[in-house]
C-alpha positions as semicolon CSV with decimal commas, in nm:
position;residue;x (nm);y (nm);z (nm)
1;M;0,880;5,947;4,696
2;S;0,639;5,609;4,626
3;S;0,721;5,307;4,863
4;E;0,648;5,065;4,573
5;R;0,942;4,852;4,549
6;G;1,012;4,748;4,157
7;V;1,216;4,375;4,047
8;T;1,539;4,393;3,998
9;F;1,798;4,290;3,750
10;L;1,923;4,015;3,973
11;E;1,533;3,916;4,060
12;L;1,411;3,889;3,709
13;I;1,764;3,707;3,613
14;I;1,643;3,431;3,892
15;A;1,247;3,407;3,774
16;I;1,367;3,378;3,381
17;T;1,606;3,050;3,535
18;L;1,369;2,916;3,727
19;V;1,088;2,934;3,428
20;A;1,348;2,817;3,185
21;A;1,426;2,496;3,393
22;I;1,071;2,384;3,396
23;V;1,027;2,394;3,025
24;A;1,312;2,216;3,017
25;G;1,210;1,985;3,214
26;L;0,863;1,953;3,094
27;L;1,030;1,944;2,758
28;F;1,275;1,622;2,888
29;A;0,945;1,437;2,999
30;M;0,784;1,556;2,764
31;R;1,048;1,373;2,485
32;G;1,088;1,034;2,741
33;S;0,684;0,995;2,693
34;L;0,733;1,024;2,333
35;L;0,946;0,818;2,242
36;T;0,829;0,516;2,514
37;Y;0,507;0,591;2,260
38;E;0,676;0,529;1,978
39;K;0,808;0,226;2,042
40;V;0,542;0,087;2,230
41;N;0,363;0,137;1,881
42;G;0,682;-0,015;1,728
43;R;0,593;-0,266;1,910
44;L;0,318;-0,350;1,875
45;E;0,286;-0,282;1,488
46;E;0,587;-0,580;1,493
47;D;0,355;-0,771;1,644
48;T;0,038;-0,740;1,439
49;R;0,209;-0,785;1,153
50;L;0,369;-1,078;1,318
51;M;0,016;-1,202;1,404
52;R;-0,114;-1,174;1,046
53;M;0,195;-1,331;0,905
54;T;0,109;-1,614;1,101
55;Q;-0,233;-1,652;1,083
56;A;-0,185;-1,637;0,654
57;L;0,016;-1,871;0,698
58;E;-0,151;-2,105;0,905
59;R;-0,492;-2,042;0,697
60;Q;-0,344;-2,056;0,386
61;I;-0,158;-2,470;0,510
62;G;-0,507;-2,554;0,686
63;G;-0,723;-2,496;0,385
64;T;-0,518;-2,748;0,133
65;I;-0,702;-2,851;-0,078
66;P;-0,664;-3,253;-0,233
67;S;-0,578;-3,116;-0,600
68;M;-0,401;-3,282;-0,954
69;G;-0,196;-3,080;-1,185
70;A;-0,171;-3,153;-1,567
71;C;0,156;-3,226;-1,614
72;G;0,238;-3,374;-1,953
73;A;0,008;-3,594;-2,100
74;G;-0,036;-3,761;-1,727
75;R;-0,195;-3,636;-1,336
76;V;0,067;-3,526;-1,076
77;P;-0,071;-3,447;-0,718
78;V;0,021;-3,026;-0,690
79;F;0,128;-3,046;-0,302
80;N;0,473;-3,107;-0,270
81;G;0,782;-2,970;-0,141
82;D;1,069;-2,996;0,033
83;A;1,291;-2,822;0,262
84;Q;1,296;-2,479;0,196
85;S;1,049;-2,495;-0,094
86;L;0,629;-2,672;-0,087
87;R;0,362;-2,583;-0,328
88;F;-0,016;-2,700;-0,290
89;V;-0,360;-2,577;-0,357
90;S;-0,535;-2,348;-0,106
91;S;-0,918;-2,275;-0,030
92;Y;-0,797;-1,930;0,171
93;S;-0,630;-1,646;-0,001
94;L;-0,447;-1,329;0,108
95;E;-0,691;-1,068;-0,159
96;E;-1,008;-1,290;-0,079
97;G;-0,952;-1,409;0,219
98;A;-1,117;-1,780;0,241
99;R;-1,442;-1,646;-0,030
100;G;-1,353;-1,681;-0,374
101;Y;-1,146;-1,888;-0,641
102;A;-0,879;-2,131;-0,499
103;R;-0,495;-1,979;-0,527
104;L;-0,239;-2,227;-0,604
105;V;0,031;-2,151;-0,318
106;E;0,424;-2,146;-0,351
107;Y;0,623;-2,081;-0,063
108;Q;1,008;-2,060;-0,127
109;V;1,348;-1,994;0,125
110;E;1,542;-1,793;-0,050
111;P;1,896;-1,525;0,012
112;D;1,814;-1,254;0,143
113;P;1,933;-0,865;0,000
114;Q;2,006;-0,786;0,347
115;S;2,151;-1,027;0,512
116;G;2,042;-1,428;0,615
117;V;1,706;-1,592;0,413
118;R;1,374;-1,457;0,340
119;L;1,016;-1,655;0,349
120;M;0,889;-1,544;-0,006
121;M;0,498;-1,643;-0,150
122;N;0,326;-1,664;-0,472
123;E;-0,044;-1,709;-0,507
124;R;-0,246;-1,728;-0,851
125;V;-0,586;-1,844;-0,915
126;Y;-0,579;-2,215;-0,942
127;A;-0,912;-2,340;-1,240
128;G;-0,854;-2,705;-1,280
129;P;-0,553;-2,956;-1,386
130;A;-0,496;-2,782;-1,709
131;S;-0,391;-2,419;-1,504
132;T;-0,049;-2,600;-1,402
133;G;0,022;-2,699;-1,681
134;P;0,314;-2,340;-1,730
135;L;0,422;-2,491;-1,416
136;C;0,549;-2,866;-1,565
137;A;0,784;-2,983;-1,746
138;G;0,715;-3,241;-1,834
139;N;0,550;-3,489;-1,633
140;V;0,699;-3,258;-1,335
141;F;0,645;-2,972;-1,169
142;L;0,906;-2,743;-1,220
143;P;1,074;-2,572;-0,888
144;V;0,921;-2,269;-0,723
145;Q;1,065;-1,968;-0,876
146;I;1,080;-1,589;-0,743
147;D;0,960;-1,333;-0,937
148;A;0,810;-1,004;-0,916
149;Q;0,495;-1,047;-0,877
150;S;0,593;-1,236;-0,506
151;I;0,566;-1,141;-0,178
152;E;0,828;-1,148;0,101
153;A;0,567;-1,313;0,389
154;V;0,913;-1,264;0,632
155;G;1,263;-1,156;0,587
156;R;1,637;-1,123;0,782
157;L;1,600;-1,515;0,887
158;A;1,878;-1,706;1,017
159;Y;1,703;-1,986;0,894
160;C;1,383;-2,088;0,740
161;R;1,309;-2,472;0,730
162;I;0,979;-2,666;0,617
163;S;0,898;-3,029;0,758
164;Y;0,580;-3,320;0,688
165;R;0,438;-3,524;0,949
166;E;0,333;-3,860;0,789
167;F;-0,026;-3,962;0,847
168;V;-0,081;-4,257;1,028
169;A;-0,454;-4,393;0,964
170;D;-0,445;-4,611;1,250
171;N;-0,206;-4,426;1,524
172;P;-0,157;-4,043;1,427
173;P;0,129;-3,977;1,676
174;A;0,344;-4,230;1,517
175;G;0,435;-4,022;1,222
176;H;0,731;-3,891;1,152
177;W;0,855;-3,559;1,037
178;V;1,009;-3,598;0,649
179;T;1,219;-3,326;0,465
180;M;1,050;-3,359;0,099
181;W;0,707;-3,511;0,010
182;N;0,622;-3,645;-0,348
183;R;0,359;-3,862;-0,219
184;P;-0,020;-3,924;-0,300
185;A;-0,158;-3,850;-0,046
186;L;-0,143;-3,517;0,128
187;P;0,054;-3,518;0,516
188;G;-0,113;-3,488;0,834
189;A;0,063;-3,157;0,926
190;V;0,326;-2,915;0,825
191;R;0,587;-2,788;1,003
192;I;0,748;-2,377;0,928
193;E;1,079;-2,320;1,134
194;M;1,198;-1,969;1,218
195;A;1,441;-1,766;1,336
196;P;1,609;-1,442;1,365
197;L;1,930;-1,287;1,292
198;P;2,089;-1,162;1,572
199;G;1,921;-0,800;1,660
200;S;1,653;-0,919;1,527
201;E;1,485;-1,056;1,801
202;R;1,281;-0,875;1,907
203;S;1,035;-0,810;1,520
204;L;1,031;-1,239;1,553
205;P;1,048;-1,431;1,768
206;V;1,239;-1,869;1,740
207;M;0,887;-2,027;1,667
208;S;0,760;-2,295;1,512
209;L;0,461;-2,304;1,338
210;N;0,245;-2,642;1,321
211;V;-0,042;-2,667;1,102
212;P;-0,243;-2,982;1,079
213;I;-0,437;-3,076;0,754
214;H;-0,769;-3,270;0,833
215;I;-0,830;-3,332;0,440
216;F;-0,667;-3,795;0,379
217;R;-0,766;-3,836;0,106
218;E;-0,560;-4,003;-0,181
219;L;-0,436;-3,778;-0,416
220;G;-0,610;-3,852;-0,773
221;V;-0,824;-4,143;-0,659
222;Q;-1,188;-4,079;-0,747
223;Y;-1,395;-4,143;-0,498
224;E;-1,786;-4,154;-0,470
225;D;-1,906;-3,803;-0,364
226;N;-1,663;-3,659;-0,633
């Protein structure tokens, strides 16, 4: 009679149970790691999108070009805005960056279909004063219009406000922040203040974007180097 001993049914059940427990632990650990990776990856994507958005706004506003538009029989400064909209000509384009044609850029704060408000953006090629004609009514510019070609820069905001700093040549810090700009000169800076809706703080923190404008020419004035 052989002295070798076989595996009992109870020992087999215990072995299978131990293997199943180890596999379940490994799967649970892997699932936790994947969830953590997805959260970190989502956060990085949100941070990247926010960084690109702020860079685009800074470059567009910082690339402001002193320009005039042809409205009716006269010339009107293209740079104009209020607390909810802004229109200007920029050397920076979302499509071509700092290379290519100048763009007529428009920002508009409007209700967000999901909730709160959102900042919308328009870009079109600026080909001189005559190209602004469709945006005029008589001798003034029409309000900024949002259409199917408009881009959502930021959504799900509790508020979005635009303000303008007066430029004082002898004492730049003395300029006040105002909520409307329709003057024949460019402001010293533009500020865009945004805050997310409750629950959206992770994708967009409360932020205030201050962009200086380094061109101080009077719009419509003929300079010797023009």
